N, CA, C and O atoms as a Tinker XYZ file with bonds, in Angstrom:
   488  protein
     1  N      9.408000   58.328000   22.685000    73     2
     2  CA     8.572000   58.696000   23.803000    64     1     3
     3  C      9.402000   58.770000   25.091000    63     2     4     5
     4  O      9.186000   59.659000   25.914000    81     3
     5  N     10.337000   57.854000   25.267000    73     3     6
     6  CA    11.150000   57.840000   26.473000    64     5     7
     7  C     11.999000   59.109000   26.563000    63     6     8     9
     8  O     12.193000   59.646000   27.653000    81     7
     9  N     12.499000   59.586000   25.439000    73     7    10
    10  CA    13.307000   60.808000   25.436000    64     9    11
    11  C     12.514000   62.032000   25.880000    63    10    12    13
    12  O     13.104000   63.024000   26.309000    81    11
    13  N     11.187000   61.978000   25.783000    73    11    14
    14  CA    10.360000   63.119000   26.193000    64    13    15
    15  C     10.044000   63.096000   27.686000    63    14    16    17
    16  O      9.494000   64.064000   28.211000    81    15
    17  N     10.381000   62.012000   28.377000    73    15    18
    18  CA    10.120000   61.915000   29.813000    64    17    19
    19  C     11.091000   62.804000   30.587000    63    18    20    21
    20  O     12.196000   63.088000   30.125000    81    19
    21  N     10.664000   63.234000   31.764000    73    19    22
    22  CA    11.534000   64.038000   32.621000    64    21    23
    23  C     12.708000   63.166000   33.090000    63    22    24    25
    24  O     12.528000   61.984000   33.386000    81    23
    25  N     13.908000   63.756000   33.155000    73    23    26
    26  CA    15.060000   62.993000   33.653000    64    25    27
    27  C     14.770000   62.407000   35.036000    63    26    28    29
    28  O     14.123000   63.038000   35.871000    81    27
    29  N     15.258000   61.197000   35.255000    73    27    30
    30  CA    15.093000   60.441000   36.502000    64    29    31
    31  C     13.664000   59.938000   36.702000    63    30    32    33
    32  O     13.319000   59.481000   37.791000    81    31
    33  N     12.833000   60.016000   35.665000    73    31    34
    34  CA    11.524000   59.358000   35.735000    64    33    35
    35  C     11.777000   57.864000   35.842000    63    34    36    37
    36  O     12.866000   57.384000   35.529000    81    35
    37  N     10.762000   57.134000   36.287000    73    35    38
    38  CA    10.907000   55.684000   36.438000    64    37    39
    39  C     10.027000   54.975000   35.414000    63    38    40    41
    40  O      8.840000   55.270000   35.277000    81    39
    41  N     10.628000   54.053000   34.715000    73    39    42
    42  CA     9.930000   53.232000   33.737000    64    41    43
    43  C      9.946000   51.805000   34.280000    63    42    44    45
    44  O     11.013000   51.263000   34.570000    81    43
    45  N      8.780000   51.203000   34.418000    73    43    46
    46  CA     8.673000   49.846000   34.948000    64    45    47
    47  C      8.100000   48.965000   33.833000    63    46    48    49
    48  O      6.933000   49.104000   33.466000    81    47
    49  N      8.906000   48.080000   33.310000    73    47    50
    50  CA     8.487000   47.227000   32.195000    64    49    51
    51  C      7.984000   45.895000   32.742000    63    50    52    53
    52  O      8.765000   44.977000   32.991000    81    51
    53  N      6.665000   45.802000   32.925000    73    51    54
    54  CA     6.089000   44.580000   33.489000    64    53    55
    55  C      5.950000   43.467000   32.462000    63    54    56    57
    56  O      5.546000   42.356000   32.807000    81    55
    57  N      6.275000   43.746000   31.214000    73    55    58
    58  CA     6.217000   42.683000   30.202000    64    57    59
    59  C      7.611000   42.223000   29.788000    63    58    60    61
    60  O      7.777000   41.637000   28.718000    81    59
    61  N      8.610000   42.482000   30.620000    73    59    62
    62  CA     9.971000   42.082000   30.293000    64    61    63
    63  C     10.084000   40.568000   30.138000    63    62    64    65
    64  O     10.957000   40.087000   29.414000    81    63
    65  N      9.211000   39.810000   30.810000    73    63    66
    66  CA     9.195000   38.342000   30.664000    64    65    67
    67  C      8.915000   37.936000   29.218000    63    66    68    69
    68  O      9.363000   36.884000   28.762000    81    67
    69  N      8.177000   38.772000   28.510000    73    67    70
    70  CA     7.776000   38.485000   27.127000    64    69    71
    71  C      8.642000   39.236000   26.125000    63    70    72    73
    72  O      8.286000   39.323000   24.949000    81    71
    73  N      9.767000   39.777000   26.568000    73    71    74
    74  CA    10.653000   40.495000   25.662000    64    73    75
    75  C     10.648000   41.999000   25.871000    63    74    76    77
    76  O     11.449000   42.716000   25.272000    81    75
    77  N      9.752000   42.475000   26.716000    73    75    78
    78  CA     9.709000   43.894000   27.029000    64    77    79
    79  C      8.865000   44.695000   26.066000    63    78    80    81
    80  O      8.521000   44.234000   24.978000    81    79
    81  N      8.534000   45.913000   26.487000    73    79    82
    82  CA     7.693000   46.751000   25.625000    64    81    83
    83  C      8.339000   48.097000   25.308000    63    82    84    85
    84  O      7.714000   48.941000   24.667000    81    83
    85  N      9.559000   48.306000   25.741000    73    83    86
    86  CA    10.264000   49.543000   25.421000    64    85    87
    87  C     11.574000   49.200000   24.730000    63    86    88    89
    88  O     12.213000   48.203000   25.065000    81    87
    89  N     11.972000   50.010000   23.779000    73    87    90
    90  CA    13.200000   49.753000   23.043000    64    89    91
    91  C     14.415000   49.716000   23.958000    63    90    92    93
    92  O     15.388000   49.016000   23.677000    81    91
    93  N     14.362000   50.464000   25.045000    73    91    94
    94  CA    15.504000   50.553000   25.954000    64    93    95
    95  C     15.455000   49.511000   27.074000    63    94    96    97
    96  O     16.330000   49.508000   27.940000    81    95
    97  N     14.468000   48.642000   27.076000    73    95    98
    98  CA    14.330000   47.628000   28.135000    64    97    99
    99  C     15.295000   46.471000   27.940000    63    98   100   101
   100  O     15.566000   46.034000   26.822000    81    99
   101  N     15.803000   45.993000   29.064000    73    99   102
   102  CA    16.588000   44.751000   29.097000    64   101   103
   103  C     16.376000   44.147000   30.484000    63   102   104   105
   104  O     16.245000   44.887000   31.459000    81   103
   105  N     16.339000   42.831000   30.592000    73   103   106
   106  CA    16.066000   42.196000   31.885000    64   105   107
   107  C     17.096000   42.571000   32.945000    63   106   108   109
   108  O     18.292000   42.673000   32.671000    81   107
   109  N     16.599000   42.772000   34.163000    73   107   110
   110  CA    17.455000   43.030000   35.317000    64   109   111
   111  C     17.188000   41.937000   36.345000    63   110   112   113
   112  O     16.441000   40.998000   36.069000    81   111
   113  N     17.781000   42.047000   37.509000    73   111   114
   114  CA    17.587000   41.048000   38.564000    64   113   115
   115  C     17.123000   41.741000   39.839000    63   114   116   117
   116  O     17.158000   42.968000   39.934000    81   115
   117  N     16.687000   40.947000   40.821000    73   115   118
   118  CA    16.311000   41.522000   42.106000    64   117   119
   119  C     17.547000   42.107000   42.805000    63   118   120   121
   120  O     17.437000   43.076000   43.556000    81   119
   121  N     18.716000   41.518000   42.555000    73   119   122
   122  CA    19.943000   42.021000   43.158000    64   121   123
   123  C     20.367000   43.358000   42.553000    63   122   124   125
   124  O     20.891000   44.217000   43.262000    81   123
   125  N     20.148000   43.541000   41.255000    73   123   126
   126  CA    20.473000   44.774000   40.525000    64   125   127
   127  C     19.255000   45.137000   39.666000    63   126   128   129
   128  O     19.269000   44.933000   38.452000    81   127
   129  N     18.211000   45.670000   40.290000    73   127   130
   130  CA    16.928000   45.832000   39.602000    64   129   131
   131  C     16.809000   47.019000   38.651000    63   130   132   133
   132  O     15.891000   47.053000   37.830000    81   131
   133  N     17.709000   47.988000   38.740000    73   131   134
   134  CA    17.544000   49.179000   37.911000    64   133   135
   135  C     18.800000   49.526000   37.122000    63   134   136   137
   136  O     19.908000   49.101000   37.451000    81   135
   137  N     18.593000   50.302000   36.084000    73   135   138
   138  CA    19.683000   50.915000   35.319000    64   137   139
   139  C     19.123000   52.190000   34.713000    63   138   140   141
   140  O     17.908000   52.363000   34.624000    81   139
   141  N     20.006000   53.073000   34.300000    73   139   142
   142  CA    19.580000   54.343000   33.709000    64   141   143
   143  C     19.966000   54.351000   32.237000    63   142   144   145
   144  O     21.114000   54.090000   31.878000    81   143
   145  N     18.999000   54.651000   31.403000    73   143   146
   146  CA    19.235000   54.821000   29.975000    64   145   147
   147  C     18.369000   55.974000   29.497000    63   146   148   149
   148  O     17.212000   56.106000   29.897000    81   147
   149  N     18.942000   56.806000   28.639000    73   147   150
   150  CA    18.239000   58.005000   28.161000    64   149   151
   151  C     17.815000   58.899000   29.328000    63   150   152   153
   152  O     16.852000   59.657000   29.212000    81   151
   153  N     18.540000   58.810000   30.461000    73   151   154
   154  CA    18.226000   59.611000   31.634000    64   153   155
   155  C     17.046000   59.107000   32.443000    63   154   156   157
   156  O     16.622000   59.763000   33.395000    81   155
   157  N     16.507000   57.947000   32.075000    73   155   158
   158  CA    15.324000   57.376000   32.716000    64   157   159
   159  C     15.732000   56.141000   33.512000    63   158   160   161
   160  O     16.498000   55.309000   33.026000    81   159
   161  N     15.222000   56.024000   34.728000    73   159   162
   162  CA    15.475000   54.845000   35.550000    64   161   163
   163  C     14.578000   53.714000   35.049000    63   162   164   165
   164  O     13.357000   53.863000   34.992000    81   163
   165  N     15.180000   52.601000   34.693000    73   163   166
   166  CA    14.456000   51.429000   34.198000    64   165   167
   167  C     14.418000   50.353000   35.284000    63   166   168   169
   168  O     15.442000   50.043000   35.892000    81   167
   169  N     13.251000   49.792000   35.522000    73   167   170
   170  CA    13.076000   48.632000   36.404000    64   169   171
   171  C     12.462000   47.549000   35.535000    63   170   172   173
   172  O     11.310000   47.666000   35.116000    81   171
   173  N     13.217000   46.500000   35.263000    73   171   174
   174  CA    12.792000   45.464000   34.312000    64   173   175
   175  C     13.076000   44.071000   34.860000    63   174   176   177
   176  O     13.727000   43.265000   34.196000    81   175
   177  N     12.598000   43.783000   36.055000    73   175   178
   178  CA    12.828000   42.483000   36.680000    64   177   179
   179  C     11.788000   41.491000   36.162000    63   178   180   181
   180  O     10.590000   41.717000   36.332000    81   179
   181  N     12.222000   40.396000   35.533000    73   179   182
   182  CA    11.268000   39.376000   35.098000    64   181   183
   183  C     10.561000   38.743000   36.299000    63   182   184   185
   184  O     11.127000   38.660000   37.390000    81   183
   185  N      9.349000   38.308000   36.091000    73   183   186
   186  CA     8.563000   37.626000   37.117000    64   185   187
   187  C      8.515000   38.429000   38.412000    63   186   188   189
   188  O      8.856000   37.920000   39.480000    81   187
   189  N      8.095000   39.672000   38.312000    73   187   190
   190  CA     8.041000   40.568000   39.473000    64   189   191
   191  C      7.255000   39.997000   40.655000    63   190   192   193
   192  O      7.655000   40.223000   41.797000    81   191
   193  N      6.159000   39.270000   40.437000    73   191   194
   194  CA     5.422000   38.748000   41.590000    64   193   195
   195  C      6.217000   37.764000   42.442000    63   194   196   197
   196  O      5.842000   37.514000   43.587000    81   195
   197  N      7.303000   37.199000   41.918000    73   195   198
   198  CA     8.060000   36.207000   42.678000    64   197   199
   199  C      8.672000   36.781000   43.947000    63   198   200   201
   200  O      8.951000   36.031000   44.882000    81   199
   201  N      8.884000   38.067000   44.004000    73   199   202
   202  CA     9.469000   38.679000   45.193000    64   201   203
   203  C      8.466000   38.669000   46.350000    63   202   204   205
   204  O      8.855000   38.710000   47.518000    81   203
   205  N      7.193000   38.616000   46.022000    73   203   206
   206  CA     6.124000   38.537000   47.029000    64   205   207
   207  C      5.221000   37.359000   46.667000    63   206   208   209
   208  O      4.020000   37.521000   46.455000    81   207
   209  N      5.820000   36.181000   46.600000    73   207   210
   210  CA     5.124000   34.996000   46.096000    64   209   211
   211  C      3.842000   34.686000   46.856000    63   210   212   213
   212  O      2.813000   34.412000   46.239000    81   211
   213  N      3.885000   34.724000   48.157000    73   211   214
   214  CA     2.693000   34.402000   48.951000    64   213   215
   215  C      1.572000   35.405000   48.684000    63   214   216   217
   216  O      0.425000   35.013000   48.470000    81   215
   217  N      1.897000   36.686000   48.696000    73   215   218
   218  CA     0.907000   37.727000   48.452000    64   217   219
   219  C      0.351000   37.636000   47.037000    63   218   220   221
   220  O     -0.859000   37.756000   46.839000    81   219
   221  N      1.219000   37.426000   46.052000    73   219   222
   222  CA     0.743000   37.363000   44.675000    64   221   223
   223  C     -0.114000   36.118000   44.439000    63   222   224   225
   224  O     -1.049000   36.155000   43.640000    81   223
   225  N      0.198000   35.017000   45.129000    73   223   226
   226  CA    -0.630000   33.817000   45.013000    64   225   227
   227  C     -2.023000   34.070000   45.571000    63   226   228   229
   228  O     -3.020000   33.682000   44.961000    81   227
   229  N     -2.092000   34.714000   46.721000    73   227   230
   230  CA    -3.399000   35.050000   47.305000    64   229   231
   231  C     -4.174000   36.004000   46.397000    63   230   232   233
   232  O     -5.378000   35.838000   46.204000    81   231
   233  N     -3.491000   36.994000   45.844000    73   231   234
   234  CA    -4.148000   37.954000   44.954000    64   233   235
   235  C     -4.678000   37.246000   43.705000    63   234   236   237
   236  O     -5.809000   37.488000   43.283000    81   235
   237  N     -3.861000   36.375000   43.119000    73   235   238
   238  CA    -4.293000   35.648000   41.929000    64   237   239
   239  C     -5.494000   34.757000   42.236000    63   238   240   241
   240  O     -6.478000   34.754000   41.497000    81   239
   241  N     -5.407000   34.010000   43.320000    73   239   242
   242  CA    -6.490000   33.092000   43.656000    64   241   243
   243  C     -7.785000   33.842000   43.960000    63   242   244   245
   244  O     -8.856000   33.421000   43.522000    81   243
   245  N     -7.703000   34.938000   44.698000    73   243   246
   246  CA    -8.930000   35.673000   45.024000    64   245   247
   247  C     -9.556000   36.280000   43.779000    63   246   248   249
   248  O    -10.772000   36.465000   43.723000    81   247
   249  N     -8.741000   36.592000   42.783000    73   247   250
   250  CA    -9.263000   37.124000   41.526000    64   249   251
   251  C     -9.812000   36.005000   40.639000    63   250   252   253
   252  O    -10.867000   36.166000   40.024000    81   251
   253  N     -9.117000   34.893000   40.569000    73   251   254
   254  CA    -9.503000   33.802000   39.665000    64   253   255
   255  C    -10.616000   32.914000   40.205000    63   254   256   257
   256  O    -11.370000   32.335000   39.424000    81   255
   257  N    -10.736000   32.794000   41.527000    73   255   258
   258  CA   -11.660000   31.828000   42.113000    64   257   259
   259  C    -13.119000   32.005000   41.681000    63   258   260   261
   260  O    -13.779000   31.002000   41.410000    81   259
   261  N    -13.653000   33.223000   41.604000    73   259   262
   262  CA   -15.038000   33.349000   41.135000    64   261   263
   263  C    -15.255000   32.784000   39.720000    63   262   264   265
   264  O    -16.311000   32.225000   39.424000    81   263
   265  N    -14.254000   32.935000   38.862000    73   263   266
   266  CA   -14.361000   32.377000   37.508000    64   265   267
   267  C    -14.288000   30.852000   37.549000    63   266   268   269
   268  O    -15.015000   30.169000   36.827000    81   267
   269  N    -13.414000   30.328000   38.392000    73   267   270
   270  CA   -13.299000   28.875000   38.541000    64   269   271
   271  C    -14.623000   28.310000   39.042000    63   270   272   273
   272  O    -15.096000   27.296000   38.530000    81   271
   273  N    -15.228000   28.959000   40.042000    73   271   274
   274  CA   -16.518000   28.507000   40.569000    64   273   275
   275  C    -17.595000   28.533000   39.485000    63   274   276   277
   276  O    -18.402000   27.609000   39.386000    81   275
   277  N    -17.605000   29.584000   38.681000    73   275   278
   278  CA   -18.601000   29.683000   37.618000    64   277   279
   279  C    -18.435000   28.578000   36.589000    63   278   280   281
   280  O    -19.423000   27.993000   36.145000    81   279
   281  N    -17.209000   28.286000   36.209000    73   279   282
   282  CA   -16.957000   27.215000   35.245000    64   281   283
   283  C    -17.384000   25.868000   35.818000    63   282   284   285
   284  O    -17.971000   25.050000   35.111000    81   283
   285  N    -17.090000   25.636000   37.099000    73   283   286
   286  CA   -17.460000   24.373000   37.739000    64   285   287
   287  C    -18.974000   24.247000   37.847000    63   286   288   289
   288  O    -19.523000   23.181000   37.569000    81   287
   289  N    -19.656000   25.315000   38.245000    73   287   290
   290  CA   -21.105000   25.214000   38.454000    64   289   291
   291  C    -21.904000   25.189000   37.152000    63   290   292   293
   292  O    -22.936000   24.522000   37.081000    81   291
   293  N    -21.451000   25.898000   36.129000    73   291   294
   294  CA   -22.209000   25.977000   34.874000    64   293   295
   295  C    -21.708000   25.027000   33.806000    63   294   296   297
   296  O    -22.444000   24.690000   32.880000    81   295
   297  N    -20.476000   24.596000   33.924000    73   295   298
   298  CA   -19.847000   23.837000   32.853000    64   297   299
   299  C    -19.119000   24.812000   31.935000    63   298   300   301
   300  O    -19.449000   25.997000   31.873000    81   299
   301  N    -18.133000   24.296000   31.234000    73   299   302
   302  CA   -17.275000   25.135000   30.407000    64   301   303
   303  C    -18.055000   25.840000   29.306000    63   302   304   305
   304  O    -17.925000   27.053000   29.144000    81   303
   305  N    -18.860000   25.107000   28.549000    73   303   306
   306  CA   -19.574000   25.706000   27.413000    64   305   307
   307  C    -20.478000   26.855000   27.842000    63   306   308   309
   308  O    -20.453000   27.925000   27.234000    81   307
   309  N    -21.270000   26.643000   28.876000    73   307   310
   310  CA   -22.192000   27.673000   29.335000    64   309   311
   311  C    -21.444000   28.871000   29.927000    63   310   312   313
   312  O    -21.817000   30.018000   29.680000    81   311
   313  N    -20.398000   28.611000   30.700000    73   311   314
   314  CA   -19.621000   29.704000   31.291000    64   313   315
   315  C    -18.996000   30.574000   30.202000    63   314   316   317
   316  O    -19.003000   31.800000   30.306000    81   315
   317  N    -18.463000   29.949000   29.170000    73   315   318
   318  CA   -17.871000   30.693000   28.053000    64   317   319
   319  C    -18.932000   31.517000   27.328000    63   318   320   321
   320  O    -18.697000   32.680000   26.999000    81   319
   321  N    -20.079000   30.931000   27.081000    73   319   322
   322  CA   -21.114000   31.644000   26.311000    64   321   323
   323  C    -21.797000   32.746000   27.104000    63   322   324   325
   324  O    -22.277000   33.711000   26.509000    81   323
   325  N    -21.858000   32.634000   28.436000    73   323   326
   326  CA   -22.575000   33.623000   29.242000    64   325   327
   327  C    -21.694000   34.719000   29.837000    63   326   328   329
   328  O    -22.197000   35.785000   30.192000    81   327
   329  N    -20.399000   34.476000   29.951000    73   327   330
   330  CA   -19.547000   35.456000   30.615000    64   329   331
   331  C    -18.444000   35.915000   29.660000    63   330   332   333
   332  O    -17.528000   35.149000   29.360000    81   331
   333  N    -18.527000   37.164000   29.178000    73   331   334
   334  CA   -17.515000   37.663000   28.240000    64   333   335
   335  C    -16.096000   37.629000   28.805000    63   334   336   337
   336  O    -15.142000   37.450000   28.048000    81   335
   337  N    -15.938000   37.797000   30.116000    73   335   338
   338  CA   -14.601000   37.749000   30.711000    64   337   339
   339  C    -14.009000   36.349000   30.585000    63   338   340   341
   340  O    -12.824000   36.200000   30.289000    81   339
   341  N    -14.817000   35.339000   30.804000    73   339   342
   342  CA   -14.332000   33.961000   30.658000    64   341   343
   343  C    -14.081000   33.672000   29.187000    63   342   344   345
   344  O    -13.057000   33.088000   28.833000    81   343
   345  N    -14.996000   34.071000   28.342000    73   343   346
   346  CA   -14.842000   33.835000   26.896000    64   345   347
   347  C    -13.542000   34.454000   26.400000    63   346   348   349
   348  O    -12.813000   33.824000   25.634000    81   347
   349  N    -13.244000   35.664000   26.820000    73   347   350
   350  CA   -12.032000   36.331000   26.358000    64   349   351
   351  C    -10.780000   35.699000   26.967000    63   350   352   353
   352  O     -9.708000   35.756000   26.364000    81   351
   353  N    -10.900000   35.106000   28.135000    73   351   354
   354  CA    -9.760000   34.491000   28.791000    64   353   355
   355  C     -9.407000   33.107000   28.278000    63   354   356   357
   356  O     -8.347000   32.576000   28.607000    81   355
   357  N    -10.283000   32.519000   27.475000    73   355   358
   358  CA   -10.026000   31.181000   26.935000    64   357   359
   359  C     -9.248000   31.334000   25.635000    63   358   360   361
   360  O     -9.789000   31.795000   24.630000    81   359
   361  N     -7.971000   30.942000   25.658000    73   359   362
   362  CA    -7.121000   31.081000   24.478000    64   361   363
   363  C     -7.350000   29.990000   23.457000    63   362   364   365
   364  O     -7.392000   30.256000   22.256000    81   363
   365  N     -7.500000   28.756000   23.931000    73   363   366
   366  CA    -7.792000   27.637000   23.037000    64   365   367
   367  C     -8.907000   26.824000   23.660000    63   366   368   369
   368  O     -9.036000   26.755000   24.883000    81   367
   369  N     -9.713000   26.209000   22.804000    73   367   370
   370  CA   -10.810000   25.383000   23.296000    64   369   371
   371  C    -11.139000   24.335000   22.256000    63   370   372   373
   372  O    -11.346000   24.634000   21.080000    81   371
   373  N    -11.180000   23.089000   22.724000    73   371   374
   374  CA   -11.456000   21.943000   21.846000    64   373   375
   375  C    -10.548000   21.924000   20.614000    63   374   376   377
   376  O    -10.983000   21.646000   19.497000    81   375
   377  N     -9.279000   22.228000   20.858000    73   375   378
   378  CA    -8.282000   22.156000   19.797000    64   377   379
   379  C     -8.255000   23.345000   18.858000    63   378   380   381
   380  O     -7.518000   23.320000   17.873000    81   379
   381  N     -9.029000   24.382000   19.124000    73   379   382
   382  CA    -9.046000   25.553000   18.256000    64   381   383
   383  C     -8.518000   26.775000   18.986000    63   382   384   385
   384  O     -8.766000   26.962000   20.177000    81   383
   385  N     -7.788000   27.603000   18.255000    73   383   386
   386  CA    -7.314000   28.862000   18.811000    64   385   387
   387  C     -8.477000   29.841000   18.780000    63   386   388   389
   388  O     -9.093000   30.057000   17.737000    81   387
   389  N     -8.773000   30.435000   19.940000    73   387   390
   390  CA    -9.906000   31.355000   20.041000    64   389   391
   391  C     -9.495000   32.817000   19.977000    63   390   392   393
   392  O    -10.303000   33.670000   19.609000    81   391
   393  N     -8.247000   33.119000   20.332000    73   391   394
   394  CA    -7.783000   34.505000   20.344000    64   393   395
   395  C     -6.367000   34.585000   19.810000    63   394   396   397
   396  O     -5.541000   33.717000   20.092000    81   395
   397  N     -6.085000   35.621000   19.041000    73   395   398
   398  CA    -4.763000   35.808000   18.444000    64   397   399
   399  C     -3.678000   35.891000   19.514000    63   398   400   401
   400  O     -2.534000   35.519000   19.254000    81   399
   401  N     -4.012000   36.369000   20.707000    73   399   402
   402  CA    -3.012000   36.484000   21.770000    64   401   403
   403  C     -2.512000   35.120000   22.234000    63   402   404   405
   404  O     -1.492000   35.035000   22.917000    81   403
   405  N     -3.215000   34.061000   21.872000    73   403   406
   406  CA    -2.807000   32.708000   22.254000    64   405   407
   407  C     -1.793000   32.114000   21.293000    63   406   408   409
   408  O     -1.244000   31.041000   21.542000    81   407
   409  N     -1.548000   32.814000   20.197000    73   407   410
   410  CA    -0.627000   32.316000   19.196000    64   409   411
   411  C      0.793000   32.679000   19.615000    63   410   412   413
   412  O      1.038000   33.776000   20.116000    81   411
   413  N      1.709000   31.770000   19.412000    73   411   414
   414  CA     3.106000   32.012000   19.752000    64   413   415
   415  C      3.607000   33.269000   19.064000    63   414   416   417
   416  O      3.252000   33.518000   17.912000    81   415
   417  N      4.435000   34.077000   19.746000    73   415   418
   418  CA     4.996000   35.264000   19.102000    64   417   419
   419  C      5.822000   34.918000   17.873000    63   418   420   421
   420  O      6.062000   35.774000   17.021000    81   419
   421  N      6.252000   33.678000   17.779000    73   419   422
   422  CA     7.038000   33.249000   16.623000    64   421   423
   423  C      6.157000   32.963000   15.411000    63   422   424   425
   424  O      6.667000   32.772000   14.307000    81   423
   425  N      4.834000   32.932000   15.609000    73   423   426
   426  CA     3.910000   32.643000   14.527000    64   425   427
   427  C      3.374000   33.945000   13.971000    63   426   428   429
   428  O      2.891000   34.793000   14.721000    81   427
   429  N      3.453000   34.105000   12.695000    73   427   430
   430  CA     2.935000   35.311000   12.057000    64   429   431
   431  C      1.451000   35.148000   11.800000    63   430   432   433
   432  O      0.990000   34.043000   11.511000    81   431
   433  N      0.700000   36.226000   11.901000    73   431   434
   434  CA    -0.736000   36.179000   11.635000    64   433   435
   435  C     -1.015000   35.802000   10.193000    63   434   436   437
   436  O     -2.129000   35.394000    9.863000    81   435
   437  N     -0.016000   35.934000    9.329000    73   435   438
   438  CA    -0.229000   35.590000    7.928000    64   437   439
   439  C      0.141000   34.143000    7.618000    63   438   440   441
   440  O     -0.020000   33.696000    6.482000    81   439
   441  N      0.637000   33.401000    8.620000    73   439   442
   442  CA     0.976000   31.993000    8.408000    64   441   443
   443  C     -0.254000   31.212000    7.968000    63   442   444   445
   444  O     -1.380000   31.550000    8.333000    81   443
   445  N     -0.030000   30.171000    7.185000    73   443   446
   446  CA    -1.129000   29.332000    6.741000    64   445   447
   447  C     -1.878000   28.726000    7.909000    63   446   448   449
   448  O     -3.083000   28.494000    7.819000    81   447
   449  N     -1.176000   28.465000    9.011000    73   447   450
   450  CA    -1.829000   27.854000   10.176000    64   449   451
   451  C     -2.874000   28.777000   10.774000    63   450   452   453
   452  O     -3.703000   28.325000   11.563000    81   451
   453  N     -2.861000   30.047000   10.426000    73   451   454
   454  CA    -3.813000   31.004000   10.987000    64   453   455
   455  C     -5.055000   31.159000   10.107000    63   454   456   457
   456  O     -5.972000   31.909000   10.442000    81   455
   457  N     -5.077000   30.464000    9.009000    73   455   458
   458  CA    -6.214000   30.606000    8.097000    64   457   459
   459  C     -7.164000   29.447000    8.259000    63   458   460   461
   460  O     -6.801000   28.406000    8.807000    81   459
   461  N     -8.364000   29.622000    7.789000    73   459   462
   462  CA    -9.322000   28.540000    7.786000    64   461   463
   463  C    -10.149000   28.472000    9.054000    63   462   464   465
   464  O    -10.007000   29.320000    9.935000    81   463
   465  N    -11.025000   27.455000    9.156000    73   463   466
   466  CA   -11.982000   27.384000   10.236000    64   465   467
   467  C    -11.384000   27.126000   11.621000    63   466   468   469
   468  O    -12.064000   27.358000   12.621000    81   467
   469  N    -10.151000   26.660000   11.712000    73   467   470
   470  CA    -9.571000   26.396000   13.022000    64   469   471
   471  C     -9.242000   27.680000   13.769000    63   470   472   473
   472  O     -9.148000   27.676000   14.996000    81   471
   473  N     -9.064000   28.786000   13.036000    73   471   474
   474  CA    -8.725000   30.050000   13.671000    64   473   475
   475  C     -9.979000   30.887000   13.843000    63   474   476   477
   476  O    -10.655000   31.224000   12.871000    81   475
   477  N    -10.287000   31.223000   15.109000    73   475   478
   478  CA   -11.481000   31.999000   15.402000    64   477   479
   479  C    -11.161000   33.477000   15.509000    63   478   480   481
   480  O    -11.915000   34.309000   15.004000    81   479
   481  N    -10.043000   33.822000   16.165000    73   479   482
   482  CA    -9.614000   35.218000   16.299000    64   481   483
   483  C    -10.455000   36.007000   17.255000    63   482   484   485
   484  O    -11.353000   35.464000   17.899000    81   483
   485  N    -10.164000   37.323000   17.359000    73   483   486
   486  CA   -10.912000   38.223000   18.251000    64   485   487
   487  C    -12.099000   38.795000   17.532000    63   486   488
   488  O    -12.855000   39.575000   18.112000    81   487
């Protein structure tokens, strides 16, 4: 897919912290944030929000605070059962994995630990 992009296009890999999502991705730094591969400019700085820490903290808090208020006012069980966004955001609860995305990338979905009643899944 990258080879089909126009030369000098910009590819920004925001999941580089998790290993990246493009075959040509490799971590860069704020001092040297880009490189060119396959004719495409790559920007792959891990933890991109750190460059604007104050702004990203405010953005995160303003987004998360309504959910925090709902959990506090309703309690965890009720908030999870009534709000699909909260339910989907809860990776583990009461010792059980609720979503496959909460499983370590080193764990295979076919592992024995993923079977049985402890695994709820999506």
